[in-house]
C-alpha positions as CSV (number, residue, x, y, z in Angstrom):
1,M,6.5,7.7,7.9
2,K,9.9,9.2,7.4
3,L,11.5,9.0,3.9
4,V,15.2,9.8,3.3
5,I,16.0,10.5,-0.3
6,F,19.3,10.9,-2.0
7,G,18.6,12.6,-5.3
8,L,19.7,15.1,-8.0
9,T,17.9,18.2,-6.9
10,V,14.7,19.4,-5.3
11,T,15.8,23.1,-4.8
12,S,16.3,24.1,-8.5
13,S,14.3,23.4,-11.6
14,W,17.0,24.8,-13.8
15,G,17.9,22.4,-16.7
16,N,16.3,19.3,-15.2
17,G,13.0,17.5,-14.9
18,H,13.5,16.1,-11.4
19,A,12.8,19.1,-9.1
20,T,9.2,19.9,-10.0
21,L,8.3,16.2,-10.0
22,W,9.7,15.9,-6.5
23,R,7.9,19.0,-5.3
24,S,4.5,17.7,-6.4
25,L,5.1,14.3,-4.8
26,I,6.6,15.6,-1.6
27,R,3.8,18.1,-1.1
28,A,1.3,15.3,-1.4
29,L,3.3,13.0,0.9
30,T,3.5,15.7,3.6
31,R,-0.2,16.4,3.3
32,R,-0.7,12.7,4.1
33,G,1.4,13.0,7.3
34,H,4.8,11.8,6.1
35,R,8.2,13.6,6.5
36,V,10.9,13.8,3.9
37,T,14.6,14.5,4.2
38,F,16.2,15.1,0.8
39,F,20.0,15.0,0.4
40,E,21.2,17.2,-2.5
41,R,24.8,18.0,-3.5
42,D,25.3,21.7,-3.5
43,V,26.5,22.6,-7.0
44,S,26.9,26.1,-8.5
45,W,24.5,25.7,-11.4
46,Y,21.6,24.8,-9.1
47,A,22.7,27.2,-6.4
48,D,22.6,30.1,-8.9
49,A,19.0,29.2,-9.9
50,R,17.2,28.0,-6.7
51,D,13.5,28.4,-7.0
52,L,12.1,26.5,-4.0
53,G,10.9,28.3,-0.9
54,E,10.1,26.8,2.4
55,M,8.1,23.5,2.1
56,P,6.5,22.2,5.3
57,G,7.5,18.6,6.0
58,L,10.6,18.8,3.9
59,D,14.1,18.9,5.3
60,T,16.6,19.6,2.5
61,V,20.3,18.8,3.3
62,L,22.7,20.6,0.9
63,Y,26.2,19.3,1.1
64,P,29.4,20.2,-0.8
65,D,31.0,16.7,-0.7
66,W,30.0,13.2,0.3
67,D,32.8,12.7,2.9
68,G,31.5,15.6,4.9
69,I,27.9,14.3,5.0
70,R,28.5,10.5,5.2
71,S,27.9,10.2,9.0
72,R,24.8,12.3,8.9
73,A,23.5,10.3,6.0
74,A,24.0,7.1,8.0
75,R,22.2,8.5,11.0
76,E,19.2,9.7,8.9
77,V,18.9,6.3,7.2
78,A,19.0,4.6,10.6
79,E,16.0,6.7,11.7
80,A,14.1,6.3,8.4
81,D,11.2,4.0,7.5
82,V,12.1,4.3,3.8
83,A,15.5,5.1,2.3
84,M,15.7,5.9,-1.4
85,V,18.4,6.5,-4.0
86,T,17.5,8.0,-7.4
87,S,19.0,8.2,-10.8
88,Y,21.4,11.0,-11.4
89,C,22.2,11.2,-7.7
90,P,25.8,12.4,-8.0
91,D,26.8,10.1,-5.1
92,G,24.5,7.2,-6.0
93,P,26.8,4.3,-5.4
94,A,28.0,5.7,-2.0
95,A,24.4,6.5,-0.9
96,S,23.3,3.0,-2.0
97,E,25.9,1.4,0.2
98,I,24.5,3.1,3.2
99,V,20.9,2.4,2.2
100,L,21.5,-1.2,1.5
101,A,23.2,-1.7,4.9
102,G,20.3,-0.2,6.8
103,R,17.0,-1.6,8.1
104,A,14.7,0.9,6.4
105,A,12.8,-0.2,3.3
106,R,15.4,0.1,0.5
107,V,14.2,1.7,-2.7
108,F,15.9,2.8,-5.9
109,Y,13.8,5.2,-8.1
110,D,15.0,5.5,-11.7
111,L,13.5,8.7,-13.0
112,D,15.5,8.3,-16.2
113,T,14.9,4.6,-17.1
114,P,15.2,5.0,-20.9
115,V,18.5,6.8,-20.4
116,T,19.8,4.1,-18.0
117,L,18.8,1.3,-20.4
118,A,20.2,3.1,-23.5
119,A,23.6,3.5,-21.7
120,L,23.7,-0.1,-20.8
121,A,22.8,-1.1,-24.4
122,A,25.8,1.0,-25.6
123,G,28.1,-0.8,-23.2
124,E,28.3,2.1,-20.7
125,R,27.3,2.1,-17.0
126,P,25.6,5.2,-15.6
127,A,27.7,6.6,-12.7
128,Y,24.6,6.7,-10.4
129,L,24.1,3.0,-10.4
130,P,25.5,0.8,-7.6
131,L,28.2,-1.5,-8.9
132,Q,26.2,-4.6,-7.9
133,G,23.1,-3.5,-9.8
134,L,19.7,-3.2,-8.3
135,G,19.1,-6.7,-6.8
136,G,19.8,-5.6,-3.3
137,F,16.8,-3.1,-3.2
138,D,13.5,-4.2,-1.8
139,L,11.7,-2.1,-4.5
140,V,12.8,-0.5,-7.7
141,L,10.5,2.3,-9.0
142,S,10.6,3.4,-12.6
143,F,9.4,6.6,-14.2
144,T,8.8,4.5,-17.2
145,G,6.4,1.5,-17.6
146,G,5.9,-1.1,-20.3
147,T,8.8,-3.3,-21.3
148,A,11.3,-1.1,-19.5
149,L,10.3,-2.9,-16.3
150,D,11.3,-6.3,-17.7
151,R,14.6,-4.9,-18.8
152,L,15.3,-3.5,-15.3
153,R,14.8,-7.0,-14.0
154,A,16.9,-8.7,-16.7
155,E,19.7,-6.3,-17.1
156,L,20.1,-4.9,-13.5
157,G,18.7,-7.7,-11.4
158,A,15.8,-5.7,-10.0
159,R,13.6,-8.1,-8.1
160,R,10.4,-6.1,-7.5
161,V,9.7,-3.3,-10.0
162,L,6.8,-1.0,-10.3
163,P,6.1,2.2,-12.3
164,L,5.8,5.5,-10.5
165,Y,5.0,8.2,-13.1
166,G,5.2,12.0,-12.8
167,S,2.4,14.1,-11.7
168,A,1.0,17.6,-11.4
169,D,0.3,19.5,-8.1
170,P,-3.3,20.9,-8.5
171,E,-2.5,23.7,-6.0
172,T,0.4,24.9,-8.1
173,H,-0.7,23.8,-11.6
174,R,-4.1,25.4,-12.3
175,P,-5.6,27.8,-14.7
176,V,-4.7,31.5,-14.1
177,P,-5.3,34.7,-16.1
178,P,-3.2,34.8,-19.3
179,V,-0.1,37.0,-19.6
180,S,0.4,38.9,-22.9
181,E,4.1,38.1,-23.0
182,Y,3.3,34.4,-23.1
183,R,0.4,34.6,-25.5
184,A,0.8,32.0,-28.2
185,D,-1.0,30.1,-30.9
186,L,1.4,27.3,-30.1
187,S,3.9,27.2,-27.1
188,Y,6.6,24.9,-26.0
189,L,8.2,24.7,-22.6
190,G,11.3,22.7,-22.2
191,T,15.1,22.6,-21.8
192,Y,17.0,22.4,-25.1
193,A,18.0,18.9,-26.0
194,A,19.7,17.9,-29.3
195,D,17.8,14.6,-29.5
196,R,14.4,16.5,-29.3
197,Q,15.4,18.9,-32.1
198,P,14.1,16.9,-35.1
199,A,10.7,16.6,-33.6
200,L,10.7,20.2,-32.5
201,Q,11.7,21.2,-36.0
202,A,8.8,19.3,-37.6
203,L,6.1,20.1,-35.0
204,F,7.1,23.7,-34.0
205,L,9.7,25.4,-36.1
206,D,8.3,24.4,-39.5
207,P,4.8,25.4,-38.6
208,A,6.1,28.7,-37.4
209,R,7.8,29.3,-40.8
210,Q,4.6,28.4,-42.6
211,R,2.4,30.6,-40.4
212,P,4.3,33.9,-40.1
213,Q,1.0,35.6,-38.9
214,H,0.8,33.3,-35.9
215,R,2.6,33.8,-32.6
216,F,4.8,31.0,-31.3
217,V,6.5,31.0,-27.9
218,I,9.4,28.9,-26.5
219,G,10.3,28.9,-22.8
220,G,13.4,27.1,-21.4
221,A,17.1,27.0,-20.9
222,Q,20.3,26.0,-22.6
223,Y,19.2,27.0,-26.1
224,P,22.3,27.4,-28.4
225,A,23.2,30.6,-30.1
226,D,22.6,29.0,-33.5
227,F,19.1,27.9,-32.7
228,P,16.9,28.6,-35.9
229,W,14.7,31.4,-34.6
230,T,12.2,33.2,-36.7
231,E,10.6,36.6,-36.2
232,N,7.3,35.1,-35.0
233,I,9.0,32.8,-32.4
234,H,9.3,34.5,-29.1
235,F,11.8,33.2,-26.5
236,V,11.4,33.3,-22.7
237,R,14.6,32.3,-20.9
238,H,14.5,29.8,-18.1
239,M,11.1,30.1,-16.3
240,P,10.8,29.2,-12.7
241,P,8.0,26.8,-11.8
242,Q,5.8,29.5,-10.3
243,L,5.5,31.1,-13.8
244,H,4.5,27.8,-15.5
245,P,0.7,28.2,-14.9
246,A,0.7,31.6,-16.6
247,F,2.8,30.3,-19.5
248,F,0.4,27.4,-20.1
249,S,-2.7,29.4,-19.5
250,S,-1.7,31.9,-22.1
251,S,-1.5,29.3,-25.0
252,R,-4.2,28.2,-27.3
253,L,-2.2,25.0,-27.7
254,T,1.0,23.8,-26.1
255,L,3.4,21.2,-27.5
256,N,5.0,18.2,-25.7
257,V,8.1,16.7,-27.3
258,T,9.6,13.6,-25.9
259,R,13.3,12.8,-25.8
260,R,14.4,10.1,-28.2
261,A,15.2,7.4,-25.6
262,M,11.9,8.0,-23.8
263,A,9.9,8.0,-27.0
264,E,11.4,4.8,-28.1
265,A,10.8,3.1,-24.7
266,G,7.2,4.4,-24.5
267,W,5.1,4.6,-21.3
268,C,7.2,7.6,-20.2
269,P,5.1,10.7,-19.9
270,S,6.8,13.9,-19.2
271,G,5.9,15.6,-15.9
272,R,5.5,18.8,-18.0
273,L,2.6,17.0,-19.9
274,F,0.6,16.6,-16.7
275,E,1.4,20.1,-15.5
276,A,0.2,21.7,-18.8
277,A,-3.0,19.7,-18.7
278,A,-3.7,20.7,-15.0
279,C,-3.3,24.3,-16.1
280,G,-6.0,23.9,-18.6
281,A,-3.9,24.0,-21.7
282,A,-4.9,22.1,-24.9
283,L,-2.2,19.5,-25.5
284,L,-0.4,18.6,-28.7
285,S,2.2,15.8,-28.4
286,D,4.5,13.7,-30.5
287,S,3.5,10.1,-30.7
288,W,5.0,7.3,-28.6
289,P,3.9,3.8,-27.3
290,G,1.6,3.9,-24.3
291,L,0.5,7.6,-24.6
292,S,-3.1,6.4,-24.9
293,D,-2.9,4.9,-21.4
294,F,-2.6,8.5,-20.0
295,Y,-4.7,10.6,-22.3
296,T,-7.2,9.6,-25.0
297,P,-6.0,10.8,-28.5
298,G,-8.5,13.0,-30.2
299,Q,-10.5,13.6,-27.1
300,E,-8.0,14.6,-24.4
301,I,-4.9,15.2,-26.4
302,L,-4.0,15.9,-30.1
303,I,-1.2,13.8,-31.7
304,A,1.2,15.1,-34.3
305,R,3.5,12.8,-36.3
306,D,4.5,15.4,-38.8
307,T,4.2,19.1,-39.7
308,A,0.9,18.6,-41.4
309,D,-0.6,17.1,-38.2
310,A,0.8,20.0,-36.2
311,M,-0.7,22.5,-38.6
312,A,-4.1,20.8,-38.4
313,A,-3.9,21.1,-34.6
314,I,-3.2,24.8,-34.8
315,D,-6.2,25.2,-37.1
316,C,-8.6,23.6,-34.6
317,G,-11.4,25.8,-33.6
318,E,-11.5,27.5,-30.2
319,A,-14.5,25.5,-28.9
320,E,-12.8,22.1,-29.8
321,L,-9.6,23.1,-28.1
322,R,-11.4,24.1,-25.0
323,R,-13.2,20.8,-24.9
324,I,-10.0,18.9,-25.3
325,A,-8.3,21.0,-22.6
326,A,-11.2,20.5,-20.1
327,R,-11.2,16.7,-20.6
328,A,-7.4,16.5,-20.1
329,R,-7.5,18.6,-17.0
330,Q,-10.2,16.4,-15.4
331,R,-8.3,13.3,-16.3
332,T,-5.2,14.8,-14.7
333,L,-7.0,15.7,-11.5
334,D,-8.5,12.2,-11.4
335,E,-5.4,10.1,-12.3
336,H,-2.2,12.1,-12.5
337,S,-2.1,14.4,-9.4
338,G,0.6,14.3,-6.8
339,D,-1.9,12.9,-4.3
340,R,-2.6,10.0,-6.6
341,R,1.1,9.3,-7.0
342,A,1.6,9.5,-3.2
343,Q,-1.1,6.9,-2.8
344,E,0.6,4.7,-5.4
345,L,3.9,5.1,-3.6
346,E,2.3,4.1,-0.3
347,A,0.8,1.0,-2.0
348,A,4.1,0.1,-3.6
349,L,5.8,0.4,-0.2
350,E,3.2,-1.8,1.4
351,T,4.1,-4.6,-1.0
352,I,7.5,-4.8,0.8
353,A,5.9,-5.5,4.2
354,A,3.3,-7.8,2.7
355,A,5.8,-10.0,0.8
356,P,9.4,-9.5,1.8
357,L,12.0,-10.5,-0.8
358,P,14.2,-13.5,0.2
359,T,17.6,-12.5,1.4
360,E,20.2,-13.0,-1.3
361,A,22.9,-15.5,-0.6
């Protein structure tokens, strides 16, 4: 099967959550005999931070502008079995026009459903959405489950909607020897986001102030100059994906903080959550609806609603943290791997052939 994807980026993980998710899924798809062509607009901020080498089965098409690539895009779609447009594709409406005119299975994948729905609720329309909504697609996939699926139907006309969550690639995300630079009693890996700051303050920064003898580590990009650092918080600037296993494997405990729109929507696990679990890290997360569908609180993950909860997690004994980490890693390998998501994508695509949607008048 040949899939053609028009997306944000697969070549650079700098400042976005899309690239590593695609890599996990694409590696799994190619292991299963599929081929992927990924169209990505060539922009300077990703060009300066490319961290993807050669990937068998993946043909990445970098283009400076849509007009220069339009004819090739049409040819690739004409030869595809599946043509997909994603959220935050900088040429989403134009790519959708080509996809919807083709004969391949037509798919829209919203990897940012809570952001999409929050914008619509505010009276704004995300630039990546086609003007006619999502009713023309044979299948709409959502990174978010729960009631968000109903809203995609009601507000954007999606006719067949299924969740496709993030994943971890066990070949990439696995336990490795710890690195002293990343050693931490509590770590956090993520791009700075203002709407995550209140939770980060309560679950990471306040515990760091209260425990000056402990070591805290943040890895990520785009942190502002006025970020409230303390002497026991160590910062590692943007970390390419190949260093993530060492980062997570060096932590007693690692924190997951969900962006506000995603936490409010629920059923929207960060791909980083799966990656950390696959690397054997003990997980601490903020609370959001649906979390227990992915990991069992108290057994596979620790939940913190305030600073006291975070402090209690930090105080857990080594044996208990190892048990929690081992259970989460096994759950991830069983249910949240790239291979599992590739199987789910294949099953979702089979629903199109099994029950074609009626042609809209």
